[in-house]
C-alpha positions as CSV (number, residue, x, y, z in Angstrom):
1,M,-13.3,-22.1,10.0
2,R,-11.3,-21.8,13.2
3,K,-10.0,-25.4,12.7
4,W,-8.9,-24.5,9.1
5,L,-7.2,-21.4,10.3
6,K,-5.4,-23.3,13.1
7,D,-4.4,-26.1,10.7
8,N,-3.0,-23.7,8.1
9,R,-1.7,-20.9,10.2
10,G,1.9,-21.7,9.3
11,V,1.1,-21.3,5.6
12,L,-0.9,-18.1,6.3
13,V,2.0,-16.6,8.3
14,F,4.4,-17.4,5.4
15,I,2.1,-15.8,2.8
16,F,1.8,-12.7,5.0
17,C,5.5,-12.4,5.6
18,L,6.2,-13.0,1.9
19,G,3.7,-10.2,1.0
20,L,5.3,-7.9,3.6
21,F,8.7,-8.6,2.2
22,R,7.7,-8.0,-1.4
23,T,5.8,-4.7,-0.6
24,A,8.4,-3.2,1.8
25,I,11.9,-4.6,1.1
26,A,12.4,-6.3,-2.3
27,D,10.3,-7.6,-5.1
28,W,10.8,-9.5,-8.3
29,N,8.9,-8.5,-11.4
30,P,8.5,-10.3,-14.8
31,V,8.8,-7.9,-17.8
32,P,6.2,-8.6,-20.5
33,T,7.1,-5.9,-23.0
34,G,10.1,-4.7,-25.0
35,S,10.0,-1.0,-24.0
36,M,13.4,-1.4,-22.3
37,R,15.2,-3.4,-25.0
38,P,18.1,-4.0,-25.4
39,T,18.8,-3.6,-21.7
40,I,15.8,-5.7,-20.5
41,L,14.1,-8.3,-22.7
42,E,10.6,-9.7,-22.7
43,G,10.7,-12.6,-20.3
44,D,13.3,-11.2,-17.9
45,V,12.5,-11.2,-14.2
46,V,14.1,-8.3,-12.5
47,L,15.0,-7.9,-8.8
48,V,13.7,-4.6,-7.4
49,N,15.1,-2.9,-4.3
50,R,12.1,-1.3,-2.6
51,L,14.3,0.4,0.0
52,A,16.4,2.3,-2.6
53,Y,14.4,5.5,-2.2
54,D,11.8,5.3,0.6
55,L,10.7,3.2,3.5
56,K,7.0,2.8,3.0
57,V,4.0,1.5,4.9
58,P,3.5,-2.0,3.5
59,F,0.8,-2.3,0.9
60,T,0.6,1.5,0.5
61,D,2.4,4.5,-1.2
62,I,2.8,6.2,2.2
63,S,6.5,7.1,2.9
64,L,7.8,6.7,6.4
65,A,11.3,7.9,5.7
66,R,13.5,8.9,2.7
67,I,16.4,6.6,2.3
68,G,18.1,7.7,-0.9
69,D,17.6,10.0,-3.8
70,P,16.8,8.8,-7.3
71,R,19.6,9.5,-9.8
72,R,19.8,10.0,-13.6
73,G,20.3,6.6,-15.2
74,D,18.5,4.5,-12.5
75,I,16.2,1.8,-13.8
76,V,13.0,2.4,-11.8
77,T,9.7,0.6,-11.3
78,F,6.8,2.8,-10.6
79,S,3.0,3.1,-10.8
80,S,1.9,5.0,-13.9
81,P,0.4,8.4,-13.1
82,K,-2.0,7.8,-15.9
83,D,-3.7,4.6,-14.8
84,G,-1.7,3.0,-12.0
85,T,-0.1,0.3,-14.2
86,R,3.3,-0.9,-13.0
87,L,6.0,0.2,-15.4
88,I,9.8,-0.1,-15.6
89,K,11.8,2.7,-17.3
90,R,15.0,4.6,-17.0
91,L,15.1,7.8,-15.1
92,V,16.6,10.5,-17.4
93,A,15.7,13.8,-15.7
94,L,15.4,15.0,-12.1
95,P,13.1,17.7,-10.6
96,G,13.9,21.1,-12.1
97,D,15.8,19.6,-15.1
98,V,14.9,20.9,-18.6
99,V,14.4,17.8,-20.8
100,E,14.2,17.8,-24.6
101,L,14.4,15.4,-27.5
102,R,15.7,16.6,-30.9
103,D,15.4,14.0,-33.6
104,N,15.9,11.3,-30.8
105,R,18.9,13.0,-29.3
106,L,18.4,13.6,-25.6
107,F,19.2,17.0,-24.1
108,I,19.2,17.7,-20.3
109,N,19.6,21.3,-19.3
110,Q,20.6,22.1,-22.9
111,Q,23.5,19.6,-22.7
112,P,23.3,16.9,-25.4
113,A,23.9,13.2,-24.6
114,E,26.7,11.6,-26.6
115,Y,26.2,8.6,-28.8
116,S,28.7,6.0,-29.9
117,S,29.1,2.4,-31.0
118,V,26.3,2.8,-33.5
119,S,25.0,-0.4,-35.2
120,T,22.0,-1.7,-37.1
121,V,20.1,-4.8,-35.9
122,R,16.8,-6.5,-36.7
123,E,14.3,-6.2,-33.9
124,P,10.9,-8.0,-33.4
125,R,7.9,-5.9,-34.0
126,G,4.4,-7.1,-33.3
127,A,3.4,-10.8,-33.4
128,V,5.6,-12.0,-36.3
129,G,7.2,-9.0,-37.9
130,H,10.7,-7.4,-37.7
131,V,12.1,-3.9,-38.3
132,D,15.5,-2.4,-38.6
133,A,16.7,-0.7,-35.5
134,T,19.7,1.5,-34.7
135,R,21.5,0.7,-31.4
136,A,23.9,3.1,-29.7
137,T,25.7,3.7,-26.4
138,E,24.2,6.9,-24.9
139,A,26.4,8.7,-22.4
140,F,25.3,11.5,-20.1
141,D,26.3,12.7,-16.6
142,H,29.2,10.2,-16.2
143,S,27.0,7.2,-17.0
144,S,26.1,5.3,-20.1
145,R,23.6,2.7,-21.3
146,S,22.5,1.0,-24.5
147,V,19.5,2.5,-26.3
148,Q,17.8,1.7,-29.6
149,F,15.7,3.5,-32.2
150,L,13.3,1.7,-34.4
151,H,12.9,2.7,-38.1
152,V,9.1,3.3,-37.8
153,S,7.1,6.3,-38.9
154,N,4.9,6.9,-35.9
155,A,7.8,7.4,-33.4
156,R,7.9,10.5,-31.2
157,R,11.4,11.7,-31.9
158,N,10.9,15.3,-30.9
159,F,9.7,16.5,-27.5
160,G,9.9,19.6,-25.3
161,P,11.7,21.4,-23.9
162,I,9.8,21.1,-20.6
163,V,10.8,21.7,-17.0
164,V,10.4,18.6,-14.8
165,P,8.1,19.7,-11.9
166,A,9.4,19.7,-8.3
167,G,9.2,16.3,-6.7
168,E,8.7,14.5,-10.0
169,Y,10.9,12.5,-12.4
170,F,11.1,12.1,-16.2
171,M,11.2,8.4,-17.3
172,M,12.0,7.0,-20.7
173,G,12.3,3.5,-22.1
174,D,15.7,2.4,-23.6
175,N,13.7,1.3,-26.7
176,R,13.0,4.9,-27.4
177,D,10.5,4.4,-30.3
178,D,8.5,1.7,-28.6
179,S,7.9,2.9,-25.1
180,E,4.9,4.6,-23.4
181,D,6.9,6.8,-21.0
182,S,6.9,10.3,-19.6
183,R,6.5,11.7,-23.2
184,Y,3.0,10.3,-23.1
185,I,2.0,9.8,-19.4
186,G,3.8,12.8,-17.9
187,S,6.5,13.0,-15.2
188,V,6.2,10.6,-12.2
189,P,5.7,11.9,-8.6
190,R,8.1,10.5,-6.0
191,N,5.3,8.8,-4.1
192,L,4.6,6.6,-7.1
193,L,8.2,5.2,-7.3
194,I,8.3,1.6,-6.2
195,G,12.0,0.8,-6.3
196,R,15.3,0.5,-8.3
197,A,15.9,-2.5,-10.5
198,G,19.4,-3.8,-10.1
199,H,19.7,-7.3,-11.5
200,I,18.0,-9.8,-13.7
201,L,17.1,-12.9,-11.6
202,V,16.1,-15.3,-14.4
203,S,15.1,-15.0,-18.0
204,A,13.1,-17.0,-20.6
205,D,12.4,-16.4,-24.3
206,I,8.7,-16.0,-24.4
207,K,8.7,-16.4,-28.2
208,R,10.5,-19.8,-28.1
209,A,8.3,-21.7,-25.7
210,W,9.8,-20.1,-22.7
211,Q,13.3,-21.5,-23.3
212,P,15.6,-20.4,-20.4
213,R,18.2,-17.8,-21.2
214,F,20.8,-18.9,-18.8
215,E,23.4,-16.3,-19.9
216,R,21.1,-13.6,-18.5
217,T,20.6,-15.3,-15.1
218,I,21.8,-13.2,-12.1
219,S,23.2,-10.5,-14.4
220,P,23.5,-6.8,-13.3
221,L,21.5,-4.0,-15.0
222,R,23.1,-0.8,-16.0
């Protein structure tokens, strides 16, 4: 055993340093679901800045220092408060905000988001099916993003109003009718935030034998 450790110590040090880097500084995460369509597609690999909000003890959720404050519109990776699953969603409301959905229109502190550039597209649904979807540009608080709404009957288009608890954040998927987000799992405590996603590193179409999507490589997220 000692000989094996000595012979492979370079590899072991590299693995340890890589793990340290990924848990404390930056990480890259493949996205398996369409909850953030059209912003993030299934098969995208996103780059996550783990130092965006907190400096944490490696391999833990223990914060050593606060570095920055989360903002509305950030794309955030976090551990689900429900079961610990790693998720990626958009931060739509801050601690103390009053958040509400009225027929899929977002209201923050009783102020409605504005919607423009509305179009209809066909979106994949399930293994082989497709449904009509409405896409729009949603603008609020001096920022905007593309969101979509699926024409399905079981969508949760009305929610709240609720007050986001102190120290917690309300997350939603850009694919509003196909996302298990804070409407279902509750708001997310700060200690469960992992980092902010800023870019797509690489991308492959998982429904077309993992064909590369070069046009999405090293592209910014907003």
